C-alpha positions, 0 to 999 in steps of 0.5 A: 504139910500143915496137917502132917505137922499138926499130927506129928506134934500132937496138936490135933487138926482143930488146934492147928487151924485155930492157933496157926495160919498158913498163908496162901502164896499171895502173901509172897506175891509181890506183883499182885499184893495190896493193889490199893490205889491203881493210878492214872497219873497221866490222865490226872495231870492232863485233866487238872491242867485242862480244868485250870485253863477252862474252869470258871471262878466260884469266888475270890477265895476258891479261885485263889486256893484251888490251883495252888492246892492242885499244884501242891498235890501234883508236885507232892506225889510226883504226877508230873513225871509219872508216865508208867502208872495204870489207867484207873482211879479210886475215889474216896467213896470206893475206898470206903467199900473195898473189901480186903482178903486176909492175906492176898491181893485185892480183886476189883470188879469193873462193873461195880467200879462203874456203878460206884463211880456214877454214885460217887459223882452224883453224891458229890454233886448233891453235897456241893449244892448242884443237884443233877445239873452236873459239876462246875469246872472247879468242883470237877477239878477239885474232885479229880485232884482229891482222888489219889493214886500212889506209886510203888515204894520198894516195888511192893507197897504204895504211898498214900495221898492225903486229900486236902478237903475244903472246910467251908463252915470253919475258918481255916487255920494259918499256923501250927503250934509245934509245942502244943501239936495243934493248929492255931486259928486266925482269931486273936485269942488263939494266937495269944494263947500260943505266944512264945511257942514254936509255930510254923505255917500250916502247909509246912506242918502238913507237909512235914506230917505227911513226910514223916508218915511217908517215911514211917510207912516206907520203913513199915513196908520194908519190915513187912517185906523182910518178914514175908521173905523170912516166912517164905524161908521158914516154909522152905526150911520146913520142906528141907527138914522133911527132905533131910529127915527122909534122907536120914531115914533111908540111911538108917534103913540101909543099915538096919533092914538086912540085920536080924531081929536083934537089931530091930530094937536099935533101929526103932530107938534111933528112929524114935530119937530122930523123930523127937529131934524133928518134933523139937525143930518143927515146934520151934519153927512153928512158934517162930512162924506164928510170931511172924504171922502176928507181926504181919497182922499188926502191920496190916492193921496199922496200914489200914488205920493209916488209910482211914486217916487219909479220909479225914480233914487236914486238922483232924488228920494232924491231931491223929497223925501225932498219936499215929507217929508215936505208935508207928515209932514204937512199933518200928523200934521193936526188933523182929527176930529173923534168926532161925530157932532151929537148923534143918540139918540133923546130926549124924547118929553114931551106931555101935555094932560091937555087941552084934558083930558076929551077926553083922559078919553073917549078913551079906555085905554091900559090894564096893561100887564099880568105876564111874563113867565120866561124861564128855563136856557138854556144849555151853556147860562152862563159864569163865570161872566154872564148869559143870562136870557130869558122870554116870554109874551102874544102876545096881551099885550102892553109892554113898558119895563121890570124890571128884578130883581135878587139876589144870592141864598145861602145855596141852597135855595132862600135867602130873606135877600140877596141884590136884583138888578134890571135892566130895559130892552126893549127886552125879554132877558137880559145878566146880568154881574158882577156875581160870578162864579159857583153861583146860582141866582134867577131871576124874571121879571115884564112887564110894560106900561103906565097903570101900571106894571104886576104881577111878574113872577115865580122865576127861578134859573140860575147858572153861569159857574164855574171858571177855575180849577187849575192843580196840576203840582207836582202831574202829573204822566206819562209813555209811554202809559198814564198820570195821571192828578190831579187838584183842582176845586176852586169853592165853589159849586160842578160842574157837570163834567170836560173836559181835553183837549190835544194838541199834540206838533208838531213832524215829526210824528204828526200834533198837533191835539186837543183831549178832554176827557169829562164827568170826575166826579172827579178831577183826570183822567188817560188818554191814550196817544201816546208814545214819545210825548209831550202834553199840558194839559188844564182842564175845569169845567162844570155845568148846566150854561156852561163851564169854561175858560181853566185852566193854561196849564201843559206839559206832556212828554210820554218818560219813566215813570215819578213820584214824591216822596210822602212826606207824607211817608218820614221818618223825618231823610230824606230830599227831595230836591226842585226838588223832585228827590234827597233824602238826609240823614244827620248825624245831623237829628237823633231822640232818641225817637221812632216815633209813629206807622203810616199807611202812614209814615215810622217810622223804616227805613229811607225810602220814597216811590214814586207815580208811575202811576197805569198802568200795563205796563213796567216802568223804572227809574234809581238811582245814588248812592254813592259807600260808602253809605248804601242804599236800593232801589226797589218797595213796595206796597202802604200798606207796613208796615211802622214799618218794614224794606224794603224787610222784608215782602212779600209786598216789593222787594228790592236791599240792599247795605252795605259798610264796610272796603272797602267791598261791600255787595249786597242783593236782599231781599223779605220776609226776603230771599235773593239769593246768588248773587255776584257783582264784579263791584260796580254800580254807577247808577242802573237801575230798570225795573218793568214789570207787563206783565211778573211779573218781577222786574230787576236791572241793572248796567247802566254804563256797561249795566250789568244785576244784578238780576231779581225777578219773582214776582206775582204783584196782586196790584200796587207797587211804587218805594221805597228808603231808606238810612241807613246812611248819604248819598244821592240818586238821582232819574232819571225818565222820561227817555227812557228804554235802549236797554239792559233792553229790553231783560229781 
């Protein structure tokens, strides 16, 4: 594209290559670009900590300053929390020998890195006066600390770390004069020269300068990213200009290629005018792209200058940082023009055929196209608010555009009185948006050219995907082996099926694999799960159009049995707390009139039933009771008579407690019979174990792990927990807990 643009603009091949650079795709590759300092933060942190613990002191001054400088570096560049960087180092010797390609990522040679690493270690050992005997612990730590790595800023570039080198020959400065912008030594004459000036500690001034450089570099990086994106957009515009030009050229050819020689001159004039317009647009875009490239070169030069400053000592760095900060500030204040100087579209040329009307009449005209054939809806071609409609046409027809019309279908039949919408498209497909979810739409299409429109196609009905379901969290029930999930559709029209998605929480035994249960016909599903895990549940709805988005998540724990109380079965004298696990009876709530008989609500005894998951396994829950209250707890079938007391029929198995004059009485009732059982220690927390496999119902005193009684009952249908209060008091239910060890023996 470079050579074609240069030739058409009259620039020549040599000039195009000299004045303008087309960058390689590496310029827009955010993954590999400017990999200056690949880091190994985890290794640095571990080596620095180990070095601090094992190093031998070199002197009083070194032993005090080295750990502090190392800690400052680790804290400044976030190495204590960085566990995702690579496993490589770049030291200051290797940075000086890196070669950068003009506009691409830097490549690294592992063999050369090993050689440079060995050379840098030897050089550092000689500089510090240790020769070939190896580096002492503290020098090794200092060398490791002065190596620097950087994390990505804006996921593109990296922030450089400024090494803090020891200056053994020169006395260190204590403060920094902000007025004179220079460090002040500890000598008395230096301090007196800056009396009355604004001074600050040297470390604070250094950190402030680093932060300022870091902020400016981040802004510079962001500007580079914007200019690179804009340059990429310019290239796309170049391609679009070429494509649009081709379409316009074909349009003119379709009008002129069958006209006699008298129209050839008009054709050439129009093509020449269009070429001039193209040339004008490309020249404007060409100049803008050159300017963008120059700005990129300036940005890279500033980045390299800052990198060189990072090798200087901190005093010299502070002196140069002031000038660099001003230079960066001026450059960043310069606004880069990111508005297109030319648009890729071409204006439609108006053709005047009045002077050759007689010749036009003698030319064979293009016939009107035939009726298009609209395709039936493809699976998964819709979302909740859009649908993709496709059609086809006979290959011999000449078509300039299509008119796609549609309207919603109400009451499962085409609605003639519904509002119609029409869109003009060039292709044989169209994505129609702003639609209602789970709704049928009627589509038809008409093709047209300069001769006229075609007949309408057959009407086809398309359907949008459903809206996301809503999980009923208050109705979720679970046990150690399964969970019962309920949800609402939220769609006016029925859906074909539902899909439940499970994401297992990460634990030492599991890795959080996503599973799906598909083809669920109703708004309820019993799902088999693994014991003692946590799951995040999502639900999707499906129809012929596609799949809905995910519902809001719900969490399920398979630790014990979890159930909610059925408020529809609750006696009016009882109150269920907001959390759904406490049953309260108050003296104030009494009714003189008898309640009418009901199949769902208890009317004789003040009781409520719980909705236990219908799984034939082992279920365990506990009830906290008051020693002085009269209560009845146990299990009952769902169709237990609501006009009878619990335990007074063959559909309920219960433990009953009554208290009178400091005496406790306990009964285990089933079908109006009770065994002779004596309990000496009044339980405050009662555990109930329902075992379908062994046809047993057991009661325990949880506090002392005492077995109270076990019913041997044949449970031919599912039973549910039941709770009753004969006097004022409260019962607190604890479910979703693991079965204690003493209950596993029964």
